[in-house]
N, C-alpha and C positions, 0 to 999 in steps of 0.2 A: 497718501494723496501728496502730492509735491512739498519737498521742506525745504531742496538747495534755495539756492541763489541766483536769479536771474543773471542768467552772460549772455554775451554778442558771441554767436555762432554761423560762424558761413558752411552753408549746403551746395556740395556736389549733388547732381543727379533728383534736385528735388520735384523734379516735374514726372519722375517714373509712377507707379501702385503707390508703390513702400517710401520712397522723397516724401511726395503729397502726404499720406498721414502722418510720416514721421516729424513733415515741417509742424503739421496742424499740430500735435504733441507738444511740440516744443513752442508753441505760440501760447496754446493752455495754459504753460505753465509761467509763462511771463519772459520768455527769451525772446532776443531782439534778432530775428534771424534774417541773412540777408543771403541769398538764391542769386548762386550764378546759372544765368540759362540763356540757351542760344532759340535762335528765329530758322523756323524754318518751315516747307512748303507739305501741305498737305490738300489733300484735292484739290489744289491747279490756289488755295487761298492760300496768300502767309498769313504764319498766325504773329501775329502781335503780342508787345507787353503786356495792353489790355485783355486779351484776351485768357496772357498766361495767369495775367489775377485774378481771373477767377477762378483756376486751381489752388491757385496759392496766398487763400487773404489775409492779410498782412503780416507777410515777409517782401523784405525790401528787393527788388530786380535785378540785376543788373547780367545784363549780356556783356557774356566773354567766350574764346576756344579753353576751355580747358586742356587742349592739346599743346597751346599754345603757350611756355612759362611765359612771354613778353604781355600776351593779352590777358592773361590771367593777373597777372600781378599789375597793370594797371587799368586794366576796368575791373577788375574783379576783387580783389584786396583792395586796393584805392592808398595802398599805403597808412592802410586805417589799422586800428587793432582791435582782433579779435581774443577772444577766450577759449575757440574751439574751433574745429573745422571736421564734420561729421557730413561721409559722403555716401552713397548711397548707386555710385558708378556703377555699371554692370555692362560689357559689348552687347550688344544685339542677335549678332551672328553667330558667337562662338569662333569664327576662325580666327587661326596663326594671327593675320597680321590682323585685326582687328578689337584681338584680344591684349594684345600685348600696347597696343596705340589706348586703350580704353580703361582697363581691369589696371596693368600696367601703369604706362607711364604718365596718362593723366591724374592716376594716384600720388603718382611719382612725385609730378612737375609742384603738385598739391600741398604734400609734405614739406617739399624744399623753402616752399616759399614762408609755410608754415614754419619750419625752423629758423630761415631767416630775419623772422618780423615778431619773435621769442612769443608762436604762437604755444602754447603750453599741454596740449589735448587734441585726439583727434579717433574721432568712433568711426572706425570703417564694418557696414554689411557685407561679408562676404559671405561664402557656401559652403555648408556642412561637407559637397563632395567631393574636398581640396583630400581628406583622407586618403583616396584613392586617387593620386593627378595621372590620370591616363588620356586626358583631353588638352588642348592647347588652351581652353580659358580657367583650367583649373591651372593648370601650372602656370600662368599669369598673372594669379590670383597670388599664390603662393609666394612666389618673389617678390612680390607688393611686399604682403602681409612682413617678409621678412627686414624687408624693409624700413618699415612700422615699427616692430622691433625692437633693431637697432636706430633708432632716432634718437632715441634720450625723452622725448615727450609721453606726457602719460595720453595711455593707448586703450582702448579697450575692439577687439577685433568678434562681432559675431555672425557666424555661419546658422545662420537660421536652417531648417528643415525644408519642407515642403508649402509652394505660398499654396492659398486655395485660389488663387487666380489659376494657374499651372493644370489643378485638376477638377475645376469646373467645365472642362472644352463638350462633352460628353453631355451637358444635361439638354441640351436643345434638339437633341439624338435621341435618347430614351423618352422624351417627352413627344418623341415621334412615332417610338412603336417600333425604333433601330436597335440593333442587338448591342451590347455593348462592348468596345473594343476591349481585350486583355492581351498580353503575352506570354505566351504558358498558358497555365494553366490560372491563373491571376493573382499568385501566390508566392509569387519568385520575392515579389519587395514588398517594402512597407515600410509605413513613415509616421507623422505626426505633425501635422500641419497646424501650419500660424495664419492666424487674421492678422492683416495687414494693419488692423489696429494695436493688437497685441504684440506684436511685432516693433512697432512706432514709440508705443512707451517703454520698450525691454531698450531700445535704442537710447531715447530718451531719459531713462534712468540711468544709463551709460554716464551720464555729466556729471553726477555730482554724488553714485554709489561707490563707496570706495570700493567692495570686494568686486566690482564688474569694471577695476581697472585695470592695467598690466596684465592681461587672462586672455587666452581665446577660450570663444563664451560655444557651444553649438548650445539650441535654444529651440524647442520645438512645440507646440499649443498644448494644451488641456485636452487630458484622456487618452484611451487607449493608443496603443500605430497600427492605421490600418492599412490592409492590403487593397488592391486595385479592384478585386471582385465584391471584398465590403462594399465597397463605395458603388460599386454598379448594380449592388442588391438593394442598398439601400434604398437609389433611384427606383428601380423599379417597386418597391417597395412604397414609394410615394403615388407611384403607378394604379398600385391596386390590381399588379400584374404578379406573374413566375417571373424568374430573370432570367433573364437569353442572354449568351456571351458566344463573342465572336474572336476566335485564338489568331494572335499572328506569330512564327515563330520566331527568339528574338537572333537567333544564325542565320534569319533573311537577313536582317539588321548590318548583320556581323560582313555576311558577306558579299551585300551589294556595297559592302564602305570598303572593302578589302579591293573588287573589281573597279572603282570610280581612284584606288590612290594607285593604282597601276596602271592606268587609261591617262589619271592629271601627269605622270609625266613624257605625254603625248602631247595635250590637251591642258596646262595648265589650270585654267577657271573648272576645274569639272576640282579640283583639291578643296574646295569650300565645301562641294557634295556629298564627299567625300568624308568630310570632318561634321557635316549634318547628321551623317548617318553611324559615325562614330559613338556619337552624342545619344541618338533616341538608341541604340544599343547599349550605354551604357544606364538610362535612365530603366531602360527597359528590366533590366537584370541587377541593379545597384540597388539597396534599399537606403532611406535617406535621414539613417536613423546613427549616434556614436558606435564608432569604429570600436570593438574591443582591445587594447595592442598585447593583452594575453591570450585572447583567442583565437585573434583573427576577424571572427563575427562580429555583425553588429546587434547591438541590443539595444536593447527598448527601455529595460530598467536603468541605464545607463545614461541616457538619455533625458534633460534636462528639460523639465514642461513649464510655460506661462500663461497668463493670461484665461480669461475664460470662456470666447464661442467656441465651439467645435467646427469642423469641417461641415459634417452631419447637419448641424443649425446651420449655416451657410445653404446647403442647399434645401434646406426648408424657404428659406425664405428668395431664394429666386426661383423656386418652384410655384410660391405665392405673388412673385410681382409677373411670372410668365401667366397669370387665372388672370390677374388685373388685367392687363391688355392684352389677354384672349377674349 
């Protein structure tokens, strides 16, 4: 149960899946939350502050551009005092340009303003995959992590493992009787998935728990590490049928990325597609677990766990919802 003091918190990235859960956790604990949001067009309709308010009940919403320091200062911070800044910002595409703009520069804009306004604390949602920084977005995240650690603010850098949302894309496919897609034999990688709610509680804990401050914090959900093959087998068990898999060789993604990278020298827009292929290959071949510095291998036992909800609990809920809708 929350035992800390209520704080005034400025939140960046609060409209995303994890961001919304984090805002709910903060408000449930009695914190005053101000969210920086942006208005955008979706399906030819402009999302209003009233619409966004439905996603973030209880929070104060302010429209500002996190990529513009002046806008963030005048329309976000508004010259007011805050106890902490919490950021769930993340680039949507992972391309080099957007990663630098969002994962690094937008967070840096907030950090510099926090420093100038004597904010004492910042909590950052990062990613466990930065342990092997082969991709543009990983390098951008690491660059900002370094800035935060050297800032003088009390910090918490939270590096979660896989999210439930990212692992639920094939539920509908299996319900339709189609094969579950895997890379290689489906056991090349493993992760300890964490739910939105459990991660949100962990992020909120960082505001008041000293043992979670001035640290880099890898974190996964409860239970053992799970391979893609095990995920497919569980979904087919819900269907009551033997598991069926369709395998794709990870080397295909590596080859595609290499070809697109070469072609991008002639046609630069292909550089983004090359990066997408590299991202796909990375996740097809690297586990989302703590990397043991002594062995260079991913280690389930070294990957901390929190919360109560497992990925298979989530799959059961999705399955039940589909049954009701069907």
